[in-house]
N, C-alpha and C positions, 0 to 999 in steps of 0.2 A: 503492501500502499504507499502510495507517496501522493502527498498532499503539499503542494506548492500556495505558499500564503503571502500573498503581495500587497503594499498599501504604501502609502507615502510618509514621510518621516512623523513620530510621534502618532502613529495613525491607530496604534494597538495591536497590530500585527502578531508582536512577540507575546504579548500577555495572552494573545487568541492562542497561538501556538503551546505556551505552556499548559493553557487549560485543555486543549486538545490531547496532548501527550498524556497530564494525568490523567483525564478521564478515560482514555484507553486503557492505562494501566490497570484503574479501579474497576472495568466492568469487565476485564478477561480474566476469565479461569489461571489460565498461567500466569508464572511467577515472571512479568515482563519487567526489564532493565529499562530503565531513563538513563540516555547518554544526551549532554549537551557538547556539541563541537562549536566552539568560537574560533570566527575569523578573524575578528578584531586585533588590533595592535595597540598597545598605548603610546603614540608617539609624542602625545602632550598631555597636559593637566585634564582638558576638557575631556579627552577621549578616556583617559583614566575614570573619572568622575562617572562617564556612561556604563562604562566596563562594570565598575561596582554596584551602580544601580542596578543593572540586569542580573550580577551576581545574588544581590540581596532577593532578589525575587523567585530565586530556586533555593527548595530545601536542600536538607543532605540526602536525599534519594536519587538526587542526579549525579553521576558521575560527570567530570568535566575533560574534556581535549581540545586542546587550544591547536588551530592547524590554520594557518594564514593560507595556506596555498594547495597542498596536494591533497585534498580532500579524497579523489580518486583512491590514492594508496590506503586508505581507513575502511572502505565499505567491506572488503572482504572480511572484516572481524565482529561483524554484526549477522544476527540470526533470527530466525522468526519470533525470539523472545525478547527481541530489542525495538526499543522505540528512541529514535534517533531525532535530534532535532538540529539544525545546522542554522546558525543564525550570525551572520547574515551573508547571503551569496554577492550582494552589491559590492560589499567587502572586500570578498573572494576574488571578485573581479578586479574591484581597484587592485588589490594587493598584486594580483597578476600582472596590469596593465603598467604599474609603477615600477616592477621588479627588473634584475639585471638580465631577465629573460623573457619580454612579452612575448617573442614568438613560439614560445612553447606553451601558449595559452589554447590555441585550436586544439592541442594533443590533449591537455586536461582536461579541458571541458567533452571532449568526445568520450575519454578514458570513464570521467565521473557518469555520464548519462546512459553509457552500456552498461558499469557496473550497477546504478540504482534499478534499470531493468532486470537486472538477475538477483537482486537482493530480496530476499525474504523479509528481513528486517522492514519494521514503519517508519518511515519519513516523512517528517513535516520540514519543509525549506521555506525558510523566510527569506524575503526580498524585498527591496524598496522599488516603488515605479518610479522610473524618473523619464518617461518619455512623453509626459501630457504637456509638458511647456514648450516654448519656441526652441528652434536648432540653435546648441551652442555656438557662440564662436570660434572657440578654440579647438586646436585639432584634437587633443586628448580628450577633450569634453565630449566633442562629437564621436570620436571613437568609442568612448564610455557608453554614451545613450545607446549607439547602435549595437554593439555589443550586449548591452544587459538587454536589449529590446529581443534581439536573437535567442540570448540565452532563456529568456523567458517563454519564447514561443516553442523552443525544444524541450523545454519543462513541461509546459502545458498539455505538449501532444503524448508525453509518455505518463503523466501523472492521473493519477485516479480521480482526485481532487482538487480542484483551483478554488482558491476565495481570496477574495478582494476585500479588505478591511478599511474602514474610513468611519474617521470620529469613534472608533469603538465598536462599530457594528459591521460584524462579519456578512458578507455576499457570495452565496456560492456561485461560480461561474461556470462550476463543471463537477459534476457526481459522479460516484460509479454507478454504472449500469446495472441495472437489477436483473 
């Protein structure tokens, strides 16, 4: 099961994802494990504050994996007993575009998508919608918006559920076939 959760900044998407993951664990008969994969890096005080705020939202039932770039390398460690929340994919993309090897982004993205399709774990993928504004003026900004849009389209194709969160209100864009 893959759920893509998108929304703007401070839309409530991360809180929604946490609630979905915890509700899934509580309603399952099996002993499911909660894992949080954080892609953010604290390069400044403001980002450190954001990270700390997100950490305070999770209780001790969550295991934490900090991985800013190589998400595809983590997929195989999870099984059908795992609920995995990745927050957030736009930071993951940013980390790649600003890395020393941005030309490897397409390979990583492909490996991640293929791994997700093969995984038996439940995945909740949080990402920011950034394509609703005007076309940015800078090259890197345009590349980011384009790559983010393509990533979201690719994920929406393989996701079982796609949820748009606005003002803390989740709206289902795609749901599992009955």
